[in-house]
gemmi code that builds the backbone of each chain (N, CA, C; Angstrom):
import gemmi

chains = {
    "A": [
        ("MET", (22.662, 20.879, 20.924), (21.643, 21.564, 20.036), (21.003, 22.857, 20.626)),
        ("ASP", (20.633, 23.761, 19.785), (20.166, 24.987, 20.275), (18.839, 24.786, 20.908)),
        ("PRO", (18.739, 25.043, 22.182), (17.371, 24.984, 23.010), (16.303, 25.759, 22.400)),
        ("GLU", (16.485, 26.794, 21.443), (15.334, 27.478, 20.825), (14.776, 26.397, 19.767)),
        ("ILE", (15.421, 25.449, 19.389), (14.807, 24.509, 18.433), (13.790, 23.806, 19.081)),
        ("TYR", (14.000, 23.308, 20.350), (12.873, 22.718, 21.082), (11.775, 23.733, 21.292)),
        ("ALA", (12.141, 24.915, 21.742), (11.089, 25.810, 22.055), (10.181, 26.080, 20.724)),
        ("ASP", (10.830, 26.228, 19.621), (10.049, 26.438, 18.479), (9.201, 25.235, 18.150)),
        ("PHE", (9.713, 24.103, 18.462), (9.074, 22.834, 18.178), (7.676, 22.635, 19.143)),
        ("VAL", (8.014, 23.006, 20.314), (6.873, 23.065, 21.262), (5.679, 24.001, 20.548)),
        ("ILE", (6.020, 25.138, 20.239), (4.978, 25.885, 19.604), (4.401, 25.549, 18.327)),
        ("GLU", (5.110, 24.889, 17.544), (4.641, 24.223, 16.237), (3.797, 23.056, 16.630)),
        ("ALA", (4.237, 22.058, 17.602), (3.535, 21.030, 17.975), (2.127, 21.328, 18.520)),
        ("ARG", (2.040, 22.295, 19.277), (0.791, 22.979, 19.863), (-0.233, 23.327, 18.682)),
        ("GLU", (0.328, 24.078, 17.616), (-0.398, 24.565, 16.871), (-1.043, 23.446, 15.989)),
        ("HIS", (-0.230, 22.239, 15.761), (-0.724, 21.199, 15.155), (-1.900, 20.507, 16.002)),
        ("LEU", (-1.692, 20.258, 17.181), (-2.587, 19.642, 18.017), (-3.823, 20.615, 18.108)),
        ("ASP", (-3.709, 21.723, 18.279), (-4.887, 22.686, 18.411), (-5.843, 22.731, 17.166)),
        ("THR", (-5.348, 22.271, 16.161), (-6.307, 22.143, 14.946), (-7.173, 20.761, 14.927)),
        ("ILE", (-6.598, 19.918, 15.610), (-7.194, 18.594, 15.617), (-8.390, 18.444, 16.293)),
        ("GLU", (-8.653, 18.970, 17.585), (-9.815, 18.936, 18.393), (-11.089, 19.403, 17.699)),
        ("PRO", (-10.959, 20.717, 17.462), (-12.333, 21.231, 16.815), (-12.544, 20.590, 15.341)),
        ("THR", (-11.723, 20.100, 14.679), (-11.966, 19.288, 13.534), (-12.495, 17.881, 13.774)),
        ("LEU", (-12.072, 17.314, 14.903), (-12.807, 16.112, 15.382), (-14.211, 16.283, 15.777)),
        ("LEU", (-14.657, 17.616, 16.423), (-15.929, 17.895, 16.792), (-16.881, 18.057, 15.594)),
        ("GLU", (-16.237, 18.562, 14.608), (-16.963, 18.985, 13.356), (-17.290, 17.599, 12.639)),
        ("LEU", (-16.239, 16.644, 12.723), (-16.356, 15.291, 12.142), (-17.616, 14.478, 12.882)),
        ("GLU", (-17.666, 14.648, 14.159), (-18.637, 14.116, 14.817), (-20.096, 14.451, 14.401)),
        ("GLN", (-20.146, 15.563, 13.694), (-21.482, 16.156, 13.200), (-21.718, 15.728, 11.842)),
        ("THR", (-20.646, 15.530, 11.007), (-20.646, 14.944, 9.633), (-19.557, 14.022, 9.426)),
        ("PRO", (-19.911, 12.692, 9.980), (-18.839, 11.724, 9.843), (-18.710, 11.048, 8.529)),
        ("ASP", (-19.387, 11.456, 7.356), (-19.058, 11.124, 6.136), (-18.212, 11.908, 5.457)),
        ("ASN", (-17.736, 13.243, 6.018), (-16.937, 14.184, 5.474), (-15.591, 13.781, 5.553)),
        ("LEU", (-15.108, 12.950, 4.480), (-13.714, 12.560, 4.469), (-12.668, 13.529, 4.420)),
        ("SER", (-12.975, 14.750, 3.920), (-11.987, 15.711, 3.706), (-11.541, 16.419, 4.904)),
        ("LEU", (-12.527, 16.279, 6.005), (-12.270, 16.586, 7.404), (-11.125, 15.784, 8.056)),
        ("LEU", (-11.078, 14.487, 7.533), (-10.161, 13.583, 7.996), (-8.740, 14.007, 7.559)),
        ("ASP", (-8.731, 14.425, 6.183), (-7.383, 14.931, 5.673), (-7.027, 16.236, 6.619)),
        ("GLU", (-7.827, 16.871, 7.112), (-7.431, 18.130, 7.958), (-7.035, 17.716, 9.405)),
        ("ILE", (-7.461, 16.356, 9.761), (-6.853, 15.743, 10.904), (-5.533, 15.010, 10.740)),
        ("PHE", (-5.483, 14.517, 9.503), (-4.392, 13.652, 9.207), (-2.862, 14.426, 9.098)),
        ("ARG", (-3.339, 15.676, 8.278), (-1.997, 16.472, 8.005), (-1.289, 16.902, 9.214)),
        ("PRO", (-2.022, 17.574, 10.267), (-1.187, 18.038, 11.469), (-0.673, 16.937, 12.172)),
        ("MET", (-1.268, 15.646, 12.248), (-0.759, 14.458, 12.942), (0.485, 13.970, 12.133)),
        ("HIS", (0.530, 14.100, 10.782), (1.691, 13.685, 9.860), (2.771, 14.664, 10.271)),
        ("SER", (2.441, 15.970, 10.205), (3.566, 17.000, 10.629), (4.142, 16.819, 11.872)),
        ("LEU", (3.352, 16.501, 12.875), (3.960, 16.392, 14.126), (4.827, 15.148, 14.251)),
        ("LYS", (4.356, 13.921, 13.566), (5.160, 12.853, 13.370), (6.540, 13.081, 12.955)),
        ("GLY", (6.535, 13.981, 11.833), (7.753, 14.248, 11.188), (8.603, 15.129, 12.079)),
        ("ALA", (8.020, 16.218, 12.570), (8.834, 17.082, 13.415), (9.487, 16.503, 14.595)),
        ("SER", (8.854, 15.600, 15.277), (9.221, 14.969, 16.559), (10.318, 13.902, 16.050)),
        ("GLY", (10.248, 13.112, 15.048), (11.030, 12.261, 14.616), (12.458, 12.833, 14.126)),
        ("PHE", (12.242, 14.059, 13.589), (13.495, 14.900, 13.163), (14.193, 15.193, 14.440)),
        ("LEU", (13.588, 15.415, 15.756), (14.534, 15.878, 16.628), (14.727, 14.667, 17.687)),
        ("GLY", (14.320, 13.451, 17.192), (14.725, 12.356, 17.996), (13.854, 12.159, 19.181)),
        ("LEU", (12.708, 12.718, 19.185), (11.609, 12.459, 20.267), (10.831, 11.269, 19.938)),
        ("ASN", (11.508, 10.154, 20.236), (10.933, 8.866, 19.701), (9.640, 8.394, 20.295)),
        ("ARG", (9.267, 8.691, 21.442), (8.063, 8.243, 22.143), (6.871, 9.112, 21.342)),
        ("MET", (7.084, 10.344, 21.337), (6.176, 11.154, 20.803), (5.876, 10.729, 19.075)),
        ("ASN", (7.081, 10.533, 18.524), (6.882, 10.189, 17.069), (6.183, 8.832, 16.923)),
        ("ARG", (6.526, 7.869, 17.937), (5.810, 6.585, 17.837), (4.246, 6.542, 17.964)),
        ("LEU", (3.928, 7.384, 18.854), (2.449, 7.627, 19.217), (1.875, 8.555, 17.998)),
        ("ALA", (2.509, 9.445, 17.736), (1.959, 10.163, 16.404), (2.043, 9.386, 15.138)),
        ("HIS", (2.907, 8.413, 14.901), (2.748, 7.650, 13.674), (1.722, 6.577, 13.683)),
        ("LYS", (1.324, 6.017, 14.972), (0.184, 5.233, 15.049), (-1.092, 5.813, 14.839)),
        ("GLY", (-1.181, 7.075, 15.275), (-2.462, 7.909, 15.293), (-2.487, 8.234, 13.835)),
        ("GLU", (-1.184, 8.611, 13.069), (-1.360, 9.057, 11.638), (-1.920, 7.742, 10.730)),
        ("SER", (-1.387, 6.363, 11.110), (-1.748, 5.447, 10.269), (-3.318, 5.126, 10.411)),
        ("VAL", (-3.720, 5.231, 11.681), (-5.243, 5.052, 11.768), (-6.051, 6.226, 10.936)),
        ("LEU", (-5.556, 7.375, 11.130), (-6.179, 8.429, 10.221), (-5.980, 8.119, 8.752)),
        ("ASP", (-4.899, 7.654, 8.354), (-4.761, 7.436, 6.920), (-5.801, 6.358, 6.529)),
        ("GLU", (-6.027, 5.309, 7.166), (-7.008, 4.293, 7.041), (-8.420, 4.889, 6.903)),
        ("LEU", (-8.684, 5.675, 7.706), (-10.013, 6.392, 7.794), (-10.232, 7.321, 6.613)),
        ("ARG", (-9.102, 8.134, 6.242), (-9.417, 9.088, 5.233), (-9.447, 8.490, 3.801)),
        ("LYS", (-8.895, 7.137, 3.779), (-9.063, 6.456, 2.560), (-10.313, 5.623, 2.514)),
        ("GLY", (-11.123, 5.742, 3.427), (-12.326, 4.902, 3.395), (-12.109, 3.547, 3.895)),
        ("LYS", (-11.035, 3.077, 4.287), (-10.747, 1.687, 4.557), (-11.192, 1.385, 5.930)),
        ("MET", (-11.412, 2.254, 6.732), (-12.068, 2.035, 7.876), (-13.062, 3.080, 8.170)),
        ("ARG", (-14.256, 2.659, 8.771), (-15.373, 3.581, 9.005), (-15.116, 4.465, 10.262)),
        ("VAL", (-15.537, 5.726, 10.279), (-15.449, 6.594, 11.353), (-16.449, 6.252, 12.417)),
        ("THR", (-15.942, 5.795, 13.650), (-17.048, 5.444, 14.711), (-16.640, 6.491, 15.772)),
        ("SER", (-17.548, 6.456, 16.699), (-17.281, 7.408, 17.941), (-16.173, 6.772, 18.829)),
        ("GLU", (-16.099, 5.554, 18.909), (-14.915, 4.969, 19.704), (-13.664, 5.305, 18.984)),
        ("ILE", (-13.455, 5.400, 17.687), (-12.381, 5.560, 16.943), (-11.914, 7.191, 17.177)),
        ("MET", (-13.019, 7.951, 17.168), (-12.821, 9.448, 17.412), (-12.440, 9.595, 18.718)),
        ("ASP", (-12.962, 8.972, 19.557), (-12.414, 9.036, 21.156), (-11.131, 8.727, 21.298)),
        ("LEU", (-10.493, 7.699, 20.573), (-9.202, 7.307, 20.585), (-8.275, 8.284, 20.144)),
        ("ILE", (-8.664, 8.820, 18.969), (-7.877, 9.910, 18.303), (-7.659, 11.093, 19.287)),
        ("LEU", (-8.831, 11.402, 19.905), (-8.848, 12.470, 20.819), (-7.990, 12.167, 22.070)),
        ("LYS", (-8.027, 10.984, 22.500), (-7.088, 10.601, 23.607), (-5.567, 10.649, 23.264)),
        ("THR", (-5.439, 10.211, 21.819), (-4.171, 10.322, 21.436), (-3.484, 11.734, 21.425)),
        ("THR", (-4.348, 12.553, 20.863), (-4.076, 13.993, 20.950), (-3.690, 14.559, 22.248)),
        ("ASP", (-4.619, 14.235, 23.321), (-4.456, 14.662, 24.670), (-3.046, 14.207, 25.252)),
        ("MET", (-2.756, 12.960, 24.901), (-1.510, 12.419, 25.452), (-0.315, 13.152, 24.831)),
        ("LEU", (-0.482, 13.451, 23.503), (0.473, 14.126, 22.716), (0.764, 15.656, 23.326)),
        ("LYS", (-0.260, 16.191, 23.719), (-0.157, 17.500, 24.466), (0.343, 17.456, 25.805)),
        ("GLU", (0.094, 16.320, 26.488), (0.787, 16.147, 27.786), (2.283, 15.929, 27.614)),
        ("MET", (2.592, 15.205, 26.531), (4.025, 15.064, 26.330), (4.856, 16.305, 25.842)),
        ("ILE", (4.181, 17.211, 25.186), (4.543, 18.472, 24.864), (4.834, 19.202, 26.098)),
        ("GLU", (3.834, 19.151, 27.071), (3.970, 20.045, 28.317), (5.250, 19.443, 29.212)),
        ("SER", (5.373, 18.149, 29.161), (6.402, 17.374, 29.805), (7.765, 17.899, 29.104)),
        ("LEU", (7.613, 17.963, 27.948), (8.961, 18.347, 27.254), (9.459, 19.730, 27.497)),
        ("GLU", (8.335, 20.710, 27.609), (8.491, 22.058, 28.014), (9.095, 22.335, 29.462)),
        ("GLU", (8.595, 21.471, 30.411), (8.709, 21.659, 31.755), (10.023, 20.818, 32.258)),
        ("HIS", (10.201, 19.573, 31.746), (11.155, 18.845, 32.111), (12.228, 18.521, 31.225)),
        ("GLY", (12.111, 18.986, 29.975), (13.229, 18.707, 28.764), (13.041, 17.395, 28.134)),
        ("HIS", (12.008, 16.418, 28.545), (11.790, 15.350, 27.701), (10.428, 15.133, 27.593)),
        ("GLY", (10.057, 14.549, 26.473), (8.543, 14.286, 26.173), (8.152, 12.934, 26.666)),
        ("GLU", (8.148, 12.877, 27.990), (7.568, 11.637, 28.775), (6.049, 11.288, 28.645)),
        ("GLY", (5.627, 10.036, 28.748), (4.166, 9.903, 28.762), (3.882, 8.452, 28.728)),
        ("ASN", (3.013, 7.858, 29.292), (2.560, 6.457, 29.173), (1.930, 6.112, 28.105)),
        ("ILE", (2.363, 5.721, 26.866), (1.802, 5.500, 25.801), (1.365, 4.245, 25.351)),
        ("GLU", (1.820, 3.246, 26.189), (1.643, 1.716, 25.815), (0.080, 1.503, 25.696)),
        ("ALA", (-0.674, 1.885, 26.550), (-2.098, 1.425, 26.367), (-2.682, 2.062, 25.111)),
        ("LEU", (-2.329, 3.188, 24.802), (-2.912, 3.710, 23.616), (-2.312, 3.138, 22.305)),
        ("ILE", (-0.970, 3.014, 22.336), (-0.432, 2.025, 21.326), (-1.178, 0.763, 20.953)),
        ("VAL", (-1.327, 0.075, 22.041), (-2.167, -1.182, 21.920), (-3.556, -0.956, 21.326)),
        ("ALA", (-4.189, 0.038, 21.678), (-5.578, 0.195, 21.329), (-5.633, 0.744, 19.899)),
        ("LEU", (-4.574, 1.465, 19.392), (-4.439, 1.974, 18.015), (-4.087, 0.914, 17.107)),
        ("GLU", (-3.108, 0.105, 17.479), (-2.750, -1.126, 16.798), (-3.860, -2.086, 16.603)),
        ("ASP", (-4.808, -2.352, 17.701), (-5.790, -3.215, 17.610), (-6.794, -2.697, 16.343)),
        ("LEU", (-6.949, -1.386, 16.267), (-7.847, -0.899, 15.040), (-7.062, -1.210, 13.745)),
        ("LEU", (-5.683, -0.958, 13.808), (-5.087, -1.186, 12.370), (-5.097, -2.591, 11.991)),
        ("TYR", (-5.058, -3.559, 12.846), (-5.011, -5.028, 12.624), (-6.521, -5.711, 12.759)),
        ("GLY", (-7.464, -4.840, 12.683), (-8.876, -5.200, 12.483), (-9.491, -5.851, 13.763)),
        ("ALA", (-8.743, -5.554, 14.887), (-9.406, -6.191, 16.118), (-10.447, -5.194, 16.744)),
        ("PRO", (-11.455, -5.598, 17.454), (-12.288, -4.511, 18.130), (-11.330, -3.763, 19.108)),
        ("VAL", (-11.792, -2.461, 19.391), (-10.951, -1.668, 20.176), (-11.081, -2.058, 21.590)),
        ("ARG", (-9.843, -2.398, 22.205), (-9.891, -2.803, 23.501), (-9.393, -1.538, 24.321)),
        ("LEU", (-10.326, -0.815, 24.944), (-10.035, 0.390, 25.427), (-9.806, 0.117, 27.078)),
        ("ARG", (-8.598, 0.138, 27.337), (-8.319, -0.111, 28.844), (-7.596, 1.107, 29.524)),
        ("PHE", (-8.630, 1.875, 29.977), (-7.816, 3.134, 30.674), (-8.403, 3.280, 32.061)),
    ],
    "B": [
        ("MET", (34.112, 33.290, 0.007), (32.890, 33.618, 0.467), (32.039, 32.349, 0.883)),
        ("ALA", (31.288, 32.513, 2.100), (30.461, 31.243, 2.337), (29.458, 30.990, 1.311)),
        ("LYS", (29.177, 29.571, 1.160), (28.256, 29.143, 0.219), (26.895, 29.412, 0.891)),
        ("HIS", (25.920, 29.625, -0.094), (24.503, 30.058, 0.399), (23.699, 28.975, 0.141)),
        ("ILE", (23.056, 28.497, 1.285), (21.993, 27.383, 1.128), (20.584, 27.891, 1.274)),
        ("LEU", (19.639, 27.411, 0.474), (18.249, 27.823, 0.646), (17.459, 26.467, 1.315)),
        ("ILE", (16.739, 26.745, 2.303), (16.029, 25.518, 2.933), (14.541, 25.901, 2.789)),
        ("VAL", (13.999, 24.866, 2.142), (12.451, 25.174, 1.922), (11.556, 24.042, 2.565)),
        ("ASP", (10.918, 24.274, 3.605), (10.180, 23.414, 4.426), (9.017, 23.990, 5.174)),
        ("ASP", (7.866, 23.417, 5.073), (6.773, 23.956, 5.903), (6.774, 23.842, 7.440)),
        ("SER", (7.703, 22.974, 7.735), (7.842, 22.744, 9.247), (8.996, 23.621, 9.723)),
        ("LYS", (8.712, 24.408, 10.646), (9.716, 25.315, 11.445), (10.673, 24.581, 12.040)),
        ("THR", (10.309, 23.375, 12.803), (11.263, 22.456, 13.278), (12.256, 21.980, 12.465)),
        ("VAL", (11.863, 21.601, 11.316), (12.712, 21.078, 10.156), (13.733, 22.113, 9.689)),
        ("ARG", (12.964, 23.378, 9.461), (13.912, 24.457, 8.946), (15.018, 24.918, 9.972)),
        ("ASN", (14.667, 24.911, 11.231), (15.398, 25.233, 12.350), (16.638, 24.401, 12.385)),
        ("LEU", (16.313, 23.112, 12.329), (17.218, 22.191, 12.545), (18.362, 22.027, 11.488)),
        ("VAL", (17.770, 21.963, 10.270), (18.566, 21.887, 9.071), (19.499, 23.140, 8.981)),
        ("ALA", (18.885, 24.205, 9.241), (19.627, 25.721, 9.336), (20.722, 25.614, 10.240)),
        ("PHE", (20.436, 24.971, 11.521), (21.296, 25.010, 12.707), (22.570, 24.173, 12.137)),
        ("ILE", (22.302, 22.973, 11.646), (23.556, 22.169, 11.063), (24.214, 22.806, 10.000)),
        ("MET", (23.657, 23.509, 9.027), (24.345, 24.115, 8.058), (25.194, 25.276, 8.531)),
        ("LYS", (24.499, 25.968, 9.432), (25.283, 27.310, 9.860), (26.484, 26.940, 10.587)),
        ("LYS", (26.389, 25.971, 11.350), (27.446, 25.394, 12.188), (28.652, 25.108, 11.422)),
        ("GLU", (28.358, 24.640, 10.123), (29.424, 24.337, 9.098), (30.052, 25.456, 8.525)),
        ("GLY", (29.420, 26.539, 8.756), (29.876, 27.972, 8.131), (29.038, 28.342, 6.953)),
        ("PHE", (27.993, 27.637, 6.654), (27.455, 28.063, 5.413), (26.320, 29.114, 5.738)),
        ("LYS", (26.052, 30.018, 4.763), (24.929, 31.089, 4.890), (23.746, 30.499, 4.616)),
        ("VAL", (22.629, 30.667, 5.426), (21.429, 30.074, 5.201), (20.257, 31.126, 4.945)),
        ("THR", (19.331, 30.596, 4.161), (18.103, 31.312, 3.925), (17.068, 30.328, 4.031)),
        ("VAL", (16.076, 30.647, 4.779), (14.905, 29.545, 5.003), (13.485, 30.182, 4.324)),
        ("ALA", (12.588, 29.143, 3.784), (11.423, 29.534, 3.215), (10.344, 28.476, 3.653)),
        ("GLU", (9.101, 28.953, 3.687), (8.080, 28.030, 4.298), (7.257, 27.251, 3.312)),
        ("ASP", (7.481, 27.452, 2.069), (6.851, 26.756, 1.046), (7.506, 27.118, -0.267)),
        ("GLY", (6.854, 26.398, -1.312), (7.431, 26.573, -2.726), (7.526, 28.052, -3.140)),
        ("LEU", (6.334, 28.550, -2.958), (6.181, 30.119, -3.469), (7.165, 30.925, -2.718)),
        ("ASP", (7.233, 30.770, -1.425), (8.191, 31.650, -0.473), (9.583, 31.288, -0.871)),
        ("GLY", (9.804, 29.886, -1.295), (10.973, 29.554, -1.864), (11.440, 30.311, -2.999)),
        ("LEU", (10.592, 30.465, -3.966), (10.894, 31.186, -5.119), (11.204, 32.703, -5.010)),
        ("GLU", (10.367, 33.276, -3.989), (10.514, 34.636, -3.841), (11.934, 34.852, -3.096)),
        ("LYS", (12.328, 33.912, -2.185), (13.626, 34.073, -1.332), (14.707, 33.864, -2.430)),
        ("LEU", (14.558, 32.981, -3.511), (15.694, 32.754, -4.361), (15.864, 33.891, -5.248)),
        ("TYR", (14.697, 34.490, -5.663), (14.969, 35.827, -6.472), (15.420, 36.934, -5.789)),
        ("ALA", (15.046, 36.874, -4.536), (15.515, 38.110, -3.608), (17.147, 37.872, -3.472)),
        ("ALA", (17.535, 36.758, -3.550), (18.887, 36.475, -3.174), (19.726, 36.585, -4.431)),
        ("GLY", (19.019, 36.295, -5.606), (19.649, 36.398, -6.805), (20.122, 35.140, -7.280)),
        ("LYS", (21.045, 34.573, -6.407), (21.643, 33.274, -6.706), (21.828, 32.476, -5.207)),
        ("VAL", (21.672, 31.203, -5.292), (22.015, 30.327, -4.142), (23.053, 29.175, -4.494)),
        ("ASP", (23.695, 28.749, -3.694), (24.655, 27.537, -4.125), (24.050, 26.308, -4.066)),
        ("LEU", (23.027, 26.072, -3.210), (22.252, 24.710, -3.123), (21.030, 25.001, -2.367)),
        ("ILE", (20.004, 24.083, -2.871), (18.703, 24.079, -2.273), (18.401, 22.841, -1.655)),
        ("ILE", (17.894, 22.882, -0.302), (17.283, 21.678, 0.232), (15.641, 21.903, 0.357)),
        ("SER", (14.989, 20.885, -0.346), (13.540, 21.179, -0.441), (12.638, 19.964, -0.070)),
        ("ASP", (11.491, 20.336, 0.694), (10.595, 19.334, 1.099), (9.692, 19.304, -0.219)),
        ("ILE", (8.794, 18.185, -0.013), (7.902, 17.964, -1.262), (6.318, 18.533, -0.767)),
        ("ASN", (5.879, 17.847, 0.376), (4.435, 18.176, 0.698), (4.458, 19.641, 1.536)),
        ("MET", (4.127, 20.596, 0.710), (3.980, 21.996, 1.388), (2.813, 22.550, 0.790)),
        ("PRO", (2.192, 23.605, 1.640), (1.152, 24.362, 1.176), (1.522, 25.358, 0.150)),
        ("ARG", (0.465, 25.746, -0.657), (0.494, 26.925, -1.703), (1.314, 26.461, -2.865)),
        ("MET", (2.456, 25.888, -2.753), (3.153, 25.331, -3.848), (4.103, 24.171, -3.259)),
        ("VAL", (3.820, 23.017, -3.829), (4.483, 21.591, -3.566), (5.801, 21.800, -4.085)),
        ("GLY", (6.620, 20.857, -3.473), (8.158, 20.783, -3.936), (8.337, 20.604, -5.507)),
        ("TYR", (7.478, 19.630, -6.040), (7.714, 19.164, -7.322), (7.540, 20.453, -8.238)),
        ("THR", (6.587, 21.241, -7.849), (6.368, 22.530, -8.822), (7.473, 23.306, -8.544)),
        ("PHE", (7.920, 23.558, -7.343), (9.053, 24.445, -6.954), (10.308, 23.970, -7.690)),
        ("ILE", (10.768, 22.821, -7.487), (11.694, 22.306, -8.377), (11.618, 22.609, -10.030)),
        ("LYS", (10.566, 22.310, -10.334), (10.339, 22.300, -11.859), (10.650, 23.865, -12.349)),
        ("THR", (9.981, 24.698, -11.592), (10.066, 26.138, -11.676), (11.514, 26.723, -11.758)),
        ("VAL", (12.213, 26.181, -10.753), (13.579, 26.568, -10.478), (14.421, 26.034, -11.759)),
        ("ARG", (14.205, 24.824, -12.214), (14.998, 24.340, -13.204), (14.702, 24.817, -14.595)),
        ("GLU", (13.445, 25.440, -14.706), (13.056, 26.034, -15.907), (13.853, 27.307, -16.264)),
        ("GLN", (14.506, 27.885, -15.392), (15.179, 29.295, -15.544), (16.708, 28.979, -15.784)),
        ("GLU", (17.232, 29.687, -16.800), (18.364, 29.549, -17.173), (19.402, 29.614, -16.019)),
        ("ALA", (19.326, 30.741, -15.320), (20.062, 31.077, -14.157), (20.250, 30.080, -13.137)),
        ("HIS", (19.331, 29.250, -12.969), (19.134, 28.464, -11.807), (19.020, 26.792, -12.173)),
        ("ARG", (19.391, 26.531, -13.568), (19.382, 25.265, -14.156), (20.236, 24.273, -13.353)),
        ("ASP", (21.371, 24.952, -12.877), (22.445, 24.069, -12.464), (22.565, 23.927, -11.001)),
        ("ILE", (21.782, 24.677, -10.147), (21.997, 24.731, -8.773), (21.607, 23.227, -8.162)),
        ("PRO", (22.385, 22.775, -7.355), (22.295, 21.511, -6.899), (21.020, 21.471, -5.955)),
        ("ILE", (20.128, 20.502, -6.237), (18.915, 20.411, -5.412), (18.639, 18.990, -4.556)),
        ("VAL", (18.523, 19.239, -3.312), (18.417, 17.944, -2.499), (16.927, 17.959, -2.036)),
        ("VAL", (16.240, 16.850, -2.333), (14.863, 16.694, -1.741), (15.030, 16.226, -0.303)),
        ("LEU", (14.247, 16.514, 0.560), (14.309, 16.088, 1.991), (12.733, 15.878, 2.184)),
        ("SER", (12.249, 14.855, 2.176), (10.846, 14.634, 2.133), (10.447, 13.250, 3.058)),
        ("THR", (9.166, 13.218, 3.631), (8.826, 12.029, 4.251), (8.328, 10.868, 3.199)),
        ("GLU", (7.881, 11.342, 2.148), (7.658, 10.380, 1.104), (8.767, 9.642, 0.459)),
        ("GLY", (8.760, 8.400, 0.818), (10.065, 7.694, 0.340), (9.799, 6.340, -0.518)),
        ("GLN", (8.774, 6.415, -1.124), (8.550, 5.081, -2.051), (9.376, 5.543, -3.373)),
        ("GLU", (9.561, 4.396, -4.133), (10.275, 4.393, -5.359), (9.738, 5.570, -6.297)),
        ("LYS", (8.387, 5.689, -6.363), (7.722, 6.640, -7.505), (7.920, 7.893, -6.971)),
        ("ASP", (8.107, 8.053, -5.567), (8.301, 9.528, -5.159), (9.739, 9.933, -5.466)),
        ("ILE", (10.641, 8.995, -5.225), (12.010, 9.512, -5.502), (12.177, 9.618, -7.079)),
        ("GLN", (11.824, 8.767, -7.777), (11.718, 9.031, -9.155), (11.173, 10.282, -9.824)),
        ("ALA", (9.939, 10.601, -9.154), (9.443, 11.900, -9.568), (10.410, 12.988, -9.322)),
        ("GLY", (10.919, 12.984, -8.028), (11.823, 14.233, -7.753), (13.011, 14.236, -8.533)),
        ("LEU", (13.563, 13.069, -8.802), (15.006, 12.973, -9.625), (14.514, 13.402, -11.071)),
        ("ASN", (13.475, 13.026, -11.491), (13.002, 13.452, -12.874), (12.900, 14.834, -13.191)),
        ("LEU", (12.416, 15.604, -12.067), (12.014, 16.907, -12.220), (13.345, 17.831, -12.124)),
        ("GLY", (14.380, 17.015, -11.584), (15.666, 17.841, -11.677), (16.306, 17.804, -10.347)),
        ("ALA", (15.934, 17.052, -9.421), (16.591, 17.180, -8.196), (17.850, 16.301, -8.278)),
        ("ASP", (18.905, 16.595, -7.563), (20.279, 15.857, -7.839), (20.233, 14.701, -6.762)),
        ("MET", (19.479, 14.838, -5.738), (19.516, 13.954, -4.675), (18.363, 13.814, -3.914)),
        ("TYR", (17.871, 12.850, -3.454), (16.680, 12.540, -2.648), (16.971, 11.926, -1.382)),
        ("MET", (16.582, 12.601, -0.135), (16.729, 12.107, 1.147), (15.334, 12.032, 1.840)),
        ("VAL", (15.246, 10.769, 2.513), (14.018, 10.638, 3.254), (14.148, 10.977, 4.659)),
        ("LYS", (13.032, 11.726, 5.270), (13.152, 12.038, 6.656), (12.718, 10.974, 7.442)),
        ("PRO", (13.169, 10.881, 8.680), (14.244, 11.815, 9.307), (15.661, 11.409, 8.689)),
        ("ALA", (16.393, 12.525, 8.290), (17.618, 12.271, 7.821), (18.701, 12.536, 8.861)),
        ("GLN", (19.667, 11.849, 8.964), (20.717, 11.924, 9.819), (21.468, 13.233, 9.511)),
        ("PRO", (21.775, 13.956, 10.505), (22.396, 15.242, 10.385), (23.901, 15.087, 9.465)),
        ("GLU", (24.745, 13.964, 9.912), (25.917, 13.781, 9.376), (25.801, 13.330, 7.742)),
        ("LYS", (24.750, 12.642, 7.642), (24.649, 12.174, 6.146), (24.171, 13.277, 5.333)),
        ("MET", (23.443, 14.121, 5.878), (22.944, 15.375, 5.218), (24.040, 16.291, 4.830)),
        ("LEU", (24.849, 16.402, 5.936), (26.045, 17.310, 5.736), (26.943, 16.900, 4.689)),
        ("ARG", (27.170, 15.463, 4.681), (28.129, 14.931, 3.881), (27.628, 15.082, 2.286)),
        ("ASN", (26.244, 14.899, 2.154), (25.670, 15.016, 0.922), (25.673, 16.431, 0.283)),
        ("VAL", (25.539, 17.394, 1.191), (25.598, 18.858, 0.829), (27.106, 19.123, 0.318)),
        ("LYS", (27.997, 18.796, 1.142), (29.421, 19.173, 0.893), (29.844, 18.422, -0.449)),
        ("MET", (29.276, 17.254, -0.699), (29.699, 16.446, -2.015), (29.208, 17.259, -2.992)),
        ("LEU", (27.879, 17.709, -3.041), (27.297, 18.376, -4.143), (27.786, 19.742, -4.399)),
        ("LEU", (28.258, 20.377, -3.352), (28.994, 21.712, -3.401), (30.226, 21.575, -4.047)),
        ("GLY", (30.824, 20.430, -4.153), (32.093, 20.121, -4.613), (33.322, 20.712, -4.079)),
    ],
}
model = gemmi.Model(1)
for chain_id, residues in chains.items():
    chain = gemmi.Chain(chain_id)
    for i, (resn, *xyz) in enumerate(residues, 1):
        res = gemmi.Residue()
        res.name, res.seqid = resn, gemmi.SeqId(i, " ")
        for name, pos in zip(("N", "CA", "C"), xyz):
            atom = gemmi.Atom()
            atom.name, atom.element = name, gemmi.Element(name[0])
            atom.pos, atom.b_iso = gemmi.Position(*pos), 0.0
            res.add_atom(atom)
        chain.add_residue(res)
    model.add_chain(chain)
structure = gemmi.Structure()
structure.add_model(model)
structure.setup_entities()
């Protein structure tokens, strides 16, 4: 596969991730503004799609969990709390690390298991077990 | 003459990858980043032989793009393949009802995509 495809993916992924953090900060100020959640959901959804398309499965898996939580939040099925926002931020940071790893080493490595567990806890209604 | 394929998707990664697969097969490729861009590129080309289109795109969604293409005499019969993340029955039906010939859910396997495109091109 053309290495330029990966180079373009890195650029696209960073663009998506760069929009999430400022929107999360805005959400902290106005936690009832569900439309902000749409603005966080969309880039996460796009990142999930693009990474899946390139077979970057770990990145895709993490983005997918993040997207699922954001979907619950934007539909009002889950309330926005600071713990959840912190978890989304950590997810975004991990995805950034994986992008850097992809750029430097050619594979999107990252220790995602603790984050996956925490995100799944949210989705299954358990209190967030943040073990970092 | 090589068949001309128009790829419409707001993800550069998807555009790049699908274009790569199609070009490797010898097809001529034009890419567009949303429905509006897709229409502009279609009109600029005059005619294409097949369209691959996403659904969720800014400025103009895939449904509107497909509907607009189908409304025109010159483009009524262009084979259209939807390539979308939305894979529920209602989404597939909506796409096919508007005039898509085929609906593929992302992530689609390159071989399958190629096989479908070749089949539609006849």
